[in-house]
C-alpha positions in Angstrom: -28.0 181.8 59.7 -25.6 181.7 57.4 -23.8 179.1 59.4 -26.7 177.0 59.9 -27.3 177.1 55.8 -23.8 175.7 55.4 -24.2 172.9 58.0 -27.4 171.8 56.5 -25.5 171.9 52.8 -22.6 169.6 54.4 -24.8 167.1 56.4 -23.1 163.8 54.5 -19.8 165.3 55.2 -20.5 165.8 58.8 -22.1 162.5 59.3 -18.9 161.1 57.9 -16.6 163.1 59.7 -18.6 162.0 63.3 -18.7 158.5 62.4 -14.5 158.6 61.3 -14.3 160.2 64.7 -16.4 157.3 66.3 -14.3 154.5 64.9 -11.0 156.1 66.0 -12.1 156.2 69.4 -13.1 152.7 69.3 -9.8 151.7 67.7 -7.9 153.6 70.7 -9.7 151.8 73.1 -8.8 148.3 71.6 -5.2 149.1 71.1 -5.2 150.3 75.0 -6.5 147.1 75.7 -4.5 145.1 73.9 -6.3 141.8 75.3 -9.5 142.5 73.8 -7.8 143.0 70.4 -5.1 140.3 70.3 -4.9 137.8 73.1 -7.4 135.4 74.8 -10.6 136.5 76.5 -9.9 136.8 80.4 -12.3 133.8 81.0 -9.3 131.6 79.7 -6.7 130.7 81.6 -4.3 128.8 79.4 -4.6 127.4 76.1 -2.7 123.9 75.4 -2.2 122.2 72.1 -5.6 124.3 71.3 -7.4 123.1 74.5 -8.9 126.2 76.3 -8.7 126.2 80.1 -11.9 128.1 81.4 -11.3 130.8 84.3 -14.4 129.2 85.7 -13.6 125.7 85.8 -10.3 126.5 86.9 -11.2 128.7 89.8 -13.9 126.1 91.0 -10.9 123.5 91.2 -8.7 126.1 93.0 -11.6 126.9 95.3 -12.0 123.3 96.6 -8.4 122.6 96.9 -8.1 125.3 99.6 -6.1 124.9 102.5 -5.0 127.2 105.3 -1.3 125.9 104.9 -1.3 127.8 101.4 -1.8 130.8 99.8 -4.4 131.6 96.9 -1.8 132.0 94.5 0.1 128.8 95.5 -2.9 127.0 95.0 -3.7 128.6 91.5 -0.3 127.6 90.6 -0.9 123.9 91.5 -4.4 123.5 89.7 -2.7 124.8 86.5 0.2 123.0 86.7 -1.9 119.8 86.9 -4.3 121.2 84.1 -1.3 121.6 81.7 -0.2 117.9 82.7 -3.9 116.6 81.9 -3.9 118.5 78.9 -0.5 117.8 77.5 -1.0 114.0 78.1 -4.6 114.3 76.9 -3.2 115.1 73.5 -1.2 112.1 73.6 -3.5 109.6 74.5 -5.9 111.2 72.0 -3.1 110.6 69.3 -2.8 106.9 70.2 -6.3 106.3 70.7 -6.1 105.5 74.5 -9.0 105.5 76.9 -10.3 103.3 79.7 -13.3 100.8 78.7 -16.0 100.1 81.6 -14.4 96.9 82.5 -11.0 98.6 83.0 -12.9 101.2 85.1 -14.5 98.5 87.1 -11.1 96.8 88.0 -9.4 100.1 88.7 -12.2 100.7 91.3 -12.1 97.4 92.7 -7.8 98.0 93.2 -8.8 101.3 94.9 -11.5 100.6 97.2 -11.5 96.8 97.9 -10.4 97.3 101.4 -12.6 100.1 102.1 -15.6 98.6 104.6 -18.4 100.4 103.4 -17.9 98.0 100.1 -17.1 94.9 101.8 -20.2 92.3 102.2 -20.5 90.4 105.5 -18.0 88.2 104.4 -15.2 90.9 104.2 -15.1 90.6 100.3 -15.4 93.5 97.8 -18.8 94.1 96.6 -19.4 95.9 93.2 -23.2 95.9 93.9 -22.6 97.9 97.2 -20.3 100.3 95.4 -23.0 100.6 92.6 -25.8 101.4 95.1 -23.2 104.0 96.7 -22.7 106.1 93.5 -26.8 105.7 92.8 -27.4 107.4 96.0 -25.2 110.1 95.4 -26.5 110.8 92.1 -29.9 110.9 93.7 -29.2 113.0 97.0 -26.2 115.2 96.5 -25.3 116.8 93.1 -22.3 118.1 94.6 -21.1 114.9 96.1 -21.6 112.9 93.0 -19.7 115.6 91.0 -16.8 114.6 93.4 -16.9 110.9 92.4 -17.1 112.0 89.0 -13.8 114.0 89.4 -12.4 111.0 91.5 -13.2 108.9 88.6 -11.7 110.9 86.5 -8.3 111.3 88.2 -8.1 107.4 88.4 -8.8 106.8 84.7 -6.2 109.7 84.0 -3.8 107.8 86.0 -4.3 104.5 84.5 -3.9 106.1 81.2 -0.6 107.9 82.4 0.6 104.4 83.3 -0.1 103.0 80.4 1.4 105.3 78.1 4.7 105.5 80.3 4.7 101.7 80.0 4.4 101.7 76.1 7.3 104.1 75.8 9.3 101.8 77.9 8.0 99.0 76.0 9.7 100.7 72.9 12.8 101.8 75.4 15.6 99.3 74.7 19.5 99.2 74.2 21.5 97.2 71.7 24.4 95.0 71.9 26.5 97.8 70.0 25.5 100.5 72.6 26.2 98.0 75.6 29.7 97.4 73.8 30.3 101.6 73.7 29.3 101.7 77.5 32.1 99.2 77.9 34.6 101.1 76.0 33.6 104.4 77.4 34.3 102.4 81.0 37.0 100.4 80.1 39.4 102.4 77.6 41.9 104.5 79.7 44.8 106.6 79.3 47.8 107.7 81.1 48.7 111.6 80.8 51.0 114.1 82.1 49.7 117.9 81.8 50.2 121.3 82.7 47.5 123.5 84.0 47.6 127.2 84.1 44.4 128.1 86.3 42.2 131.0 85.0 43.0 132.4 88.6 46.9 133.0 88.0 45.3 136.0 86.0 43.6 138.8 88.0 39.9 139.5 87.4 40.8 143.1 87.6 43.2 142.9 84.5 40.4 141.9 82.4 38.3 144.4 80.8 34.6 143.6 80.3 32.5 146.0 78.3 28.7 146.2 77.8 29.3 144.9 74.5 31.2 142.2 75.2 28.4 140.9 77.7 25.7 142.0 74.8 27.6 139.7 72.4 28.0 136.9 75.0 24.0 136.7 75.7 23.0 136.9 72.0 25.7 133.9 71.5 24.5 132.2 74.4 20.7 133.2 73.9 19.0 129.9 75.3 20.6 130.5 78.4 19.5 133.7 78.9 16.0 133.4 77.6 13.7 135.0 80.5 10.0 136.1 81.4 8.9 139.5 81.7 9.9 140.8 84.9 10.0 144.0 86.8 13.2 145.6 89.4 11.8 147.5 92.0 13.6 149.3 95.2 12.0 150.1 98.1 12.5 151.9 101.6 10.4 150.1 104.5 8.6 151.9 107.4 8.4 149.8 110.3 5.8 150.5 113.2 8.0 149.9 116.1 7.7 150.7 119.5 9.7 153.7 120.5 11.4 154.0 123.8 8.9 156.2 125.1 6.0 153.6 124.4 8.2 150.8 126.3 8.7 153.3 129.2 5.0 153.8 129.4 4.1 150.3 129.4 6.7 149.6 132.1 4.9 152.1 134.2 1.7 150.6 133.6 2.9 147.2 135.1 4.7 149.1 137.8 0.9 150.4 138.8 -0.1 146.9 138.4 2.3 145.3 140.9 1.8 148.1 143.4 -1.8 148.8 143.1 -3.7 152.2 143.3 -6.4 154.2 144.6 -9.0 155.4 142.1 -12.0 157.5 142.3 -15.5 155.7 141.6 -18.0 158.0 139.9 -20.7 155.6 140.7 -20.1 155.3 144.5 -18.4 159.0 144.7 -15.9 157.0 147.2 -12.2 156.0 146.3 -11.5 152.5 145.4 -8.4 150.7 146.7 -6.9 148.3 143.8 -4.7 145.5 144.9 -1.5 145.5 143.7 -0.2 142.0 141.9 2.4 141.8 144.9 0.0 141.8 147.6 -2.8 139.6 146.3 -3.4 135.9 147.0 -2.6 133.0 144.9 -6.1 132.4 143.6 -6.6 136.0 143.1 -3.3 136.0 141.0 -4.5 133.6 138.4 -7.5 135.8 137.8 -5.7 138.8 137.6 -3.2 137.5 135.0 -5.9 135.9 132.9 -7.5 139.9 133.2 -4.4 142.0 132.4 -1.9 139.6 130.7 -1.2 139.2 126.6 -0.7 135.4 127.8 -3.0 133.3 129.5 -1.9 131.9 133.3 -0.5 128.6 133.1 -1.1 126.3 136.2 1.8 124.3 135.8 5.5 124.1 137.3 8.6 125.0 135.4 11.8 123.7 136.2 14.8 126.0 137.0 16.7 125.1 134.1 14.5 125.9 131.8 14.0 129.4 133.1 15.6 132.1 130.5 16.7 135.4 130.6 16.8 137.6 133.4 14.8 135.8 135.8 17.0 132.9 135.9 19.7 134.7 137.8 17.3 135.5 140.6 14.4 132.6 141.0 16.0 131.0 143.5 16.5 133.9 145.6 13.0 134.9 145.8 10.5 133.7 148.6 7.0 132.3 147.9 4.6 135.2 147.1 7.5 137.5 145.9 7.3 139.5 142.5 10.1 140.1 140.2 10.1 142.7 137.2 9.1 144.2 135.2 11.8 142.6 132.9 12.2 142.5 129.2 12.4 139.5 127.2 12.3 139.6 123.5 9.5 141.7 122.2 7.6 141.7 125.6 7.8 142.9 129.2 7.1 140.5 132.2 6.3 140.5 135.9 6.6 137.1 137.5 5.4 136.2 141.1 6.1 133.2 142.5 3.1 131.2 143.5 4.7 128.0 144.8 7.7 126.0 144.5 8.7 122.3 145.1 10.8 119.4 144.1 9.3 117.3 141.4 10.8 114.2 139.4 11.8 115.0 135.8 10.2 111.9 134.1 7.4 109.3 135.8 6.9 105.7 135.1 2.7 105.1 135.4 0.1 102.5 134.0 -3.4 103.5 133.6 -6.7 102.1 132.5 -9.1 104.8 130.5 -12.9 105.0 130.7 -14.5 107.1 128.3 -17.8 108.8 128.3 -19.9 110.2 125.6 -18.5 113.5 124.6 -14.9 112.6 125.8 -12.2 112.9 123.6 -11.3 109.0 123.7 -15.4 108.0 123.3 -15.6 105.5 120.4 -18.8 104.7 118.6 -19.7 101.8 120.9 -19.0 104.3 123.8 -22.4 104.1 126.1 -21.7 105.5 129.2 -22.4 109.3 130.5 -19.8 111.0 132.5 -21.5 110.3 136.0 -21.5 106.7 135.0 -17.7 106.6 133.7 -16.8 107.9 137.0 -19.2 105.1 139.1 -17.2 102.6 136.8 -13.6 104.3 137.5 -14.5 104.3 141.2 -15.6 100.7 141.2 -12.7 99.5 139.3 -10.0 101.6 141.7 -11.8 99.8 144.9 -11.0 96.4 143.3 -7.4 97.4 142.6 -6.7 98.7 145.9 -7.4 95.6 147.3 -5.2 93.5 145.2 -3.0 95.9 142.5 -2.1 92.3 140.9 -6.1 92.8 139.4 -4.7 95.8 137.6 -3.8 94.0 134.2 -6.8 91.8 134.1 -9.3 94.6 134.3 -7.6 96.2 131.4 -10.8 95.2 129.1 -12.5 98.2 130.5 -9.6 100.4 129.2 -10.0 102.0 125.7 -6.6 102.7 125.3 -5.5 99.6 122.8 -1.9 100.9 122.7 -1.0 100.9 126.3 -2.9 97.9 126.7 -0.7 96.1 124.6 2.0 96.9 127.5 -0.2 96.1 130.5 -1.4 99.6 130.6 2.1 101.2 131.1 3.1 104.6 130.0 7.0 104.4 130.4 9.0 107.2 131.3 7.6 110.6 130.0 8.5 114.0 130.9 6.5 116.7 132.6 4.8 118.3 129.8 4.1 115.0 127.8 0.7 114.3 129.3 -2.6 116.4 129.8 -2.6 118.5 132.5 -4.7 116.7 135.1 -2.6 113.4 134.5 0.6 115.3 134.5 -0.5 116.9 138.1 -1.4 113.6 139.6 1.7 111.6 138.6 4.2 114.7 139.3 3.1 115.7 142.3 1.9 112.6 144.1 4.6 109.8 145.3 5.4 106.6 143.8 2.8 103.9 144.8 0.0 106.4 145.0 -3.2 105.2 143.0 -6.3 107.3 142.0 -8.8 108.7 139.8 -8.2 111.5 137.6 -10.5 113.2 134.8 -9.1 114.4 132.0 -10.9 116.0 128.2 -10.3 111.6 127.4 -12.1 110.4 130.1 -11.4 109.0 133.5 -8.0 107.2 134.3 -7.6 104.8 137.1 -3.9 105.9 137.5 -1.0 104.0 139.5 2.3 105.7 139.8 5.3 103.2 139.3 8.3 105.3 139.3 10.0 108.4 139.6 13.4 109.5 139.0 15.8 112.7 139.3 14.2 115.1 141.4 14.6 118.4 140.7 13.6 122.2 141.8 10.6 123.4 140.1 8.3 126.7 140.6 4.9 128.0 139.7 4.9 131.3 138.5 1.7 133.7 137.9 3.3 135.7 134.8 1.7 139.2 133.4 3.2 139.4 129.8 2.6 142.8 128.0 3.7 142.5 124.3 5.9 145.7 123.5 3.6 147.5 120.5 3.6 150.9 119.2 1.3 153.0 120.3 -1.0 155.3 118.3 1.2 158.2 118.2 4.0 156.2 117.1 2.0 154.5 114.2 0.8 158.0 113.2 4.1 159.4 113.3 5.2 156.2 110.7 2.6 156.8 108.5 3.2 160.4 108.0 7.1 159.8 107.7 5.6 157.3 104.9 3.4 159.8 103.4 6.0 162.6 103.3 8.8 160.5 101.5 6.1 159.8 98.8 5.7 163.5 98.3 9.1 164.4 98.3 10.8 161.5 96.4 9.9 161.9 92.5 11.1 159.5 89.9 14.3 161.5 89.5 15.1 161.6 93.6 14.2 158.4 95.5 17.8 157.2 96.2 18.5 161.3 97.4 15.7 161.5 99.5 16.3 158.1 101.1 19.9 158.9 101.8 19.0 162.5 103.3 16.6 160.7 105.7 18.8 157.8 106.2 16.5 155.4 105.3 17.9 151.9 103.8 17.0 151.0 100.4 16.3 147.3 99.3 16.6 146.6 95.5 14.7 143.8 94.1 15.1 142.2 90.6 13.4 139.7 88.5 10.0 140.1 90.2 7.6 137.8 87.6 4.2 138.6 86.9 2.9 135.6 88.9 5.4 136.1 91.9 3.6 137.2 95.4 6.6 137.3 97.8 8.8 140.3 97.6 12.5 139.6 99.4 12.8 141.4 103.2 9.0 141.5 103.3 7.3 138.6 102.2 3.8 137.8 100.6 3.1 140.9 98.7 1.0 140.2 96.1 -0.7 143.6 95.5 2.8 145.5 95.2 3.7 142.7 92.2 0.1 143.5 90.3 1.0 147.3 91.4 4.4 146.9 89.3 2.7 144.7 86.2 0.0 147.2 85.6 -0.1 148.3 82.0 -0.2 152.1 82.9 2.8 151.5 85.0 6.1 153.3 84.0 9.6 153.1 85.3 10.2 155.5 88.3 6.5 155.0 89.6 6.3 155.4 93.2 3.6 153.8 95.6 2.9 153.5 99.3 2.0 149.9 100.3 0.6 148.8 104.0 2.4 145.7 105.1 2.3 143.5 108.1 4.8 145.6 110.0 4.2 149.2 108.9 4.5 150.7 105.2 6.9 150.0 102.2 7.3 153.0 99.5 8.1 151.1 96.3 9.2 152.3 92.8 9.7 150.4 89.8 13.4 151.0 88.6 13.0 148.4 85.5 10.3 147.1 83.1 12.2 143.7 81.7 10.3 142.5 78.5 10.1 138.7 77.7 13.0 137.7 75.7 17.0 138.1 76.4 18.1 139.1 79.6 19.1 142.8 80.1 23.0 143.4 80.5 22.5 144.4 84.0 21.0 141.3 85.1 23.0 139.0 82.5 26.1 140.5 83.9 26.2 138.6 87.1 27.0 135.2 85.4 28.3 136.3 82.2 31.4 138.5 83.1 32.8 135.6 84.8 32.6 133.6 81.5 33.6 136.2 79.5 36.8 137.0 81.7 37.5 133.0 81.5 37.3 133.3 77.6 39.6 136.3 77.5 41.9 134.2 79.9 42.3 131.3 77.7 43.0 133.3 74.9 46.0 135.3 76.7 47.5 132.3 77.6 46.7 130.7 74.3 48.8 133.5 72.5 51.5 133.0 74.9 52.0 129.6 74.2 54.7 129.6 71.5 56.0 125.8 72.1 54.5 122.4 71.6 56.7 121.1 74.2 55.0 120.4 77.5 58.2 120.8 79.5 58.8 124.1 77.7 55.1 125.3 78.3 55.2 124.7 82.0 58.4 126.1 82.5 57.0 129.7 80.3 54.2 129.6 82.6 55.6 128.9 85.9 53.8 125.8 86.5 54.8 122.1 86.9 54.4 119.1 84.8 51.6 116.6 86.7 50.9 113.2 85.9 47.3 111.3 85.8 46.7 107.6 85.5 43.7 105.5 84.2 41.2 108.5 83.2 38.5 107.3 81.3 35.7 109.1 79.0 32.9 107.8 81.3 34.2 109.6 84.3 36.3 113.0 82.6 38.1 113.5 85.6 41.8 114.4 86.3 43.4 114.1 89.3 44.5 117.5 90.5 42.5 119.2 88.2 38.8 118.2 88.4 36.3 117.6 86.1 37.8 118.6 82.5 35.6 116.8 79.5 37.3 118.7 76.7 40.7 118.3 78.3 39.9 114.2 78.4 38.2 114.1 75.1 41.4 115.4 73.3 43.5 113.2 75.3 41.6 110.1 74.0 42.3 111.5 70.6 45.8 111.5 70.6 48.3 108.7 69.9 50.7 107.3 72.5 53.3 109.6 73.2 51.6 112.6 71.3 51.2 116.3 73.0 48.3 118.3 72.4 47.8 121.8 71.7 47.0 124.2 74.4 43.2 123.6 75.5 41.2 125.8 77.4 39.3 123.8 79.8 36.9 124.1 82.9 39.4 125.5 85.3 42.3 126.5 83.3 44.1 126.3 79.7 45.7 122.8 79.7 48.7 120.9 77.6 48.5 117.4 77.7 50.8 114.7 76.4 49.4 110.6 76.6 52.1 108.4 78.1 50.0 105.2 77.8 47.0 104.2 76.5 45.0 101.1 77.8 42.5 99.5 75.5 39.1 98.3 77.1 39.5 94.3 77.5 37.7 92.4 74.9 34.2 90.9 76.0 32.5 87.9 74.5 29.4 89.3 75.1 28.2 92.8 75.9 24.4 91.9 77.1 25.1 93.1 81.1 26.5 96.8 79.6 23.4 96.6 77.5 21.0 96.1 80.3 22.9 98.6 81.9 22.0 101.5 79.2 18.6 100.0 79.1 17.9 100.8 82.8 19.4 104.3 82.6 17.1 105.0 79.4 14.1 103.3 81.4 14.9 105.8 84.5 15.1 108.3 82.3 11.3 107.9 80.7 10.3 108.3 84.2 12.3 111.6 85.0 12.4 113.5 81.8 9.3 112.1 79.4 6.7 114.4 80.6 9.2 117.6 80.4 9.9 116.4 77.1 6.2 116.4 76.1 5.5 119.8 78.0 8.4 121.7 76.2 7.1 120.5 72.9 3.6 121.6 73.7 1.9 124.5 72.3 1.2 126.6 75.6 -0.4 129.8 76.0 0.0 130.7 79.4 -2.7 133.6 80.4 -2.7 133.7 84.2 -1.3 136.9 84.2 -4.8 138.4 82.7 -7.3 136.3 84.5 -5.5 136.0 88.2 -5.3 138.8 90.7 
């Protein structure tokens, strides 16, 4: 009771304490979710020059551009780049007051649509009234289609504005005569030199020590080169679901049973049923049997001996029709081949045809009115006429819908076996030169005449049972257990130890970016990337992932923040550069002479010569591109010798033996034009990149795209 009285007396204090506790809880949740406190809303994909790209509009565009040939992430990145370009360029249009007026839009649409049949009048001339009627109809009947049309107009307008903007920049891009004179001088001034090169390779890399501090200093000094986005480093072990030797043995035994046949008890009839084996069945039944029991359907065509590969190639000529060969292993399959037929076929044929389509055939056109039965009757009638007088074949080509071959009198010039549709192929390859007949295909009815055949070769028709070699359920269960046990044993300290103990190769991956989707060695693994970038993720965390080939157990080995590259990653390019600097310093310190001959002798090198060097292309014959060395040479008077110079491939000392100034011209306009052309080309290739780099872009995709 005394406690309750004290609580009543301190009610105000108690309320204050509770309020503070609730406030602290809210603050902690905000700091845990930094996006809510400091970043843009998840509904904003990006902000460019103050303009937000909403997630809803962005995803609508992504959905509209989805194709089977690209992943969702790839489409998202394409749409993002398009949105950024539109926003960056839009800022420039607004600054200049550029816009597309009504009449200009009409002209643009005319230029784009004047060859479209639906907007032409009876005389074949573009009719704007037809376009207006078309747009009005879209607006009334289909809001979706009308929205697409508005999007099309926006694209046309944006393209025109960009072209106008680029043209304005180009109009202000000129080159003066002074620039032309400088270009002429850079090309025309020449020097001849004697030089000594002490290659950096003359000092062993192993003799140059590079410390961690050296790398850190180099990275800081060349910070622009080593600026990186946030990234993760991973290592992973693969557990692949691959068929075991036992799985392969079981599969072979199943195929042997299919070859031999078997007797099985039928529980319904209470009798034994005899199942005829693949080796003893007829050709017609073999086709059905293959389609029912093989992972690859029956191919009712011939194959030339030269095209047969693997183990069957050496034995095919020894088989009799009806014989079975196998089981034999080919790649990741086991096969059993039954020789159904063998013959000699030409390797190429020349024929001509008249193609009569019917409604529903692949060659049918809007004007096709004949049914299949009517088209067959027409074809038979034409065949009868041609058989009486083959010279009439060409005169009847008006009946053919194949306009391409019609231009060549219906001739299909030399084609190989698998070029044509099966029925057409079989007729022209399995019959003789001069034969003529009607062949039905998916395209319609063909009146076909075989004009010529050449190069007869042995060919075989095979009924082939194909079974993919796949892991059994027991094997899949074993792989799953191995991956799960590895996760349990490999904590953040002994991932590599456990992998080594079990004999599992470790695959390291560095530089994984937040929007990446591919992990080298396992392909598209967006799930792993998302996991690695979760805010709760710590270095050392491990997780098992299902992949198309089995499982991957991945571990985060480093979290690299946005900014300068870490020492380990930077060392790949920094160490060679630091070594080069240190080698240059060693050689410079050894150089105690100003004589080019003495320098060569002291370094065990020879004095070389190079002629007609210019500043436009600063290359030294026998040494390569050396801008600093060539620039130094042009700064010397004739006969003067330089100090030692640290170049790209070594340390140099040069002596100018002759200077030849460029010939003075009366007019430098041609060179001025040359410089101007270079500037105009750079507008096309570099203008947008420069605008994008100068823009304020806040990329929020990582928080909105999964």
